[in-house]
C-alpha positions as CSV (number, residue, x, y, z in Angstrom):
1,M,-1.9,-182.6,-35.9
2,K,-5.0,-181.5,-34.1
3,K,-7.2,-183.8,-36.1
4,L,-4.9,-186.8,-35.3
5,S,-5.2,-185.9,-31.6
6,F,-9.0,-186.0,-31.8
7,L,-8.9,-189.2,-33.8
8,F,-6.7,-191.0,-31.3
9,A,-8.8,-189.7,-28.4
10,A,-11.9,-191.0,-30.0
11,A,-10.2,-194.3,-30.7
12,A,-9.4,-194.6,-27.0
13,I,-13.0,-193.9,-26.0
14,V,-14.3,-196.4,-28.5
15,L,-11.8,-199.0,-27.3
16,S,-12.9,-198.5,-23.7
17,D,-16.6,-199.0,-24.6
18,V,-15.8,-202.1,-26.6
19,M,-13.6,-203.4,-23.8
20,C,-16.6,-203.1,-21.4
21,A,-18.9,-204.9,-23.7
22,V,-16.4,-207.8,-24.3
23,V,-15.6,-208.3,-20.7
24,A,-19.3,-208.1,-19.7
25,F,-20.2,-210.7,-22.4
26,N,-17.4,-213.0,-21.4
27,Y,-18.2,-212.7,-17.7
28,R,-21.9,-213.5,-18.3
29,D,-20.9,-216.4,-20.5
30,M,-18.7,-217.8,-17.8
31,L,-21.4,-217.5,-15.2
32,C,-24.0,-219.1,-17.3
33,G,-21.6,-221.8,-18.4
34,I,-20.7,-222.7,-14.9
35,E,-24.3,-223.2,-14.0
36,H,-25.2,-225.3,-17.0
37,S,-22.2,-227.1,-18.3
38,C,-19.6,-227.0,-15.5
39,Y,-16.7,-225.0,-17.0
40,S,-13.5,-225.4,-15.0
41,A,-12.4,-221.7,-15.4
42,P,-13.5,-219.2,-12.9
43,A,-15.6,-216.2,-14.0
44,G,-12.7,-213.9,-13.1
45,V,-10.8,-215.2,-16.2
46,A,-13.1,-213.1,-18.3
47,F,-11.3,-210.0,-17.0
48,L,-8.1,-211.2,-18.6
49,S,-9.6,-210.1,-22.0
50,A,-9.3,-206.5,-20.7
51,I,-5.5,-206.5,-20.8
52,P,-5.1,-206.1,-24.6
53,F,-7.8,-203.4,-24.6
54,G,-6.0,-201.6,-21.8
55,I,-2.7,-201.6,-23.7
56,G,-4.5,-200.2,-26.8
57,I,-6.2,-197.5,-24.8
58,I,-2.9,-196.5,-23.2
59,I,-1.2,-196.3,-26.6
60,C,-4.1,-194.3,-28.1
61,A,-4.1,-191.9,-25.2
62,A,-0.4,-191.4,-25.4
63,A,-0.5,-190.8,-29.1
64,A,-3.4,-188.3,-28.6
65,Y,-1.4,-186.5,-26.0
66,M,1.7,-186.4,-28.2
67,F,-0.2,-185.0,-31.2
68,H,-2.0,-182.5,-29.0
69,K,1.4,-181.2,-27.7
70,K,2.8,-181.0,-31.3
71,A,-0.3,-179.1,-32.4
72,R,0.4,-176.3,-29.9
């Protein structure tokens, strides 16, 4: 159970790093797109891609906590 706890904690950390990279890339893409090809969506729409990552991070953190409690 302790290994599963560490696995889910690591998965939550990796998901948070990937989330930051995806949101930053989408935000930069929106800003560059607005300047050069007149996209209609505002740059804040890029932050909507953080929602599924946030849900995944919460699930992984909850699973890590649950497995940590069972390991005790």
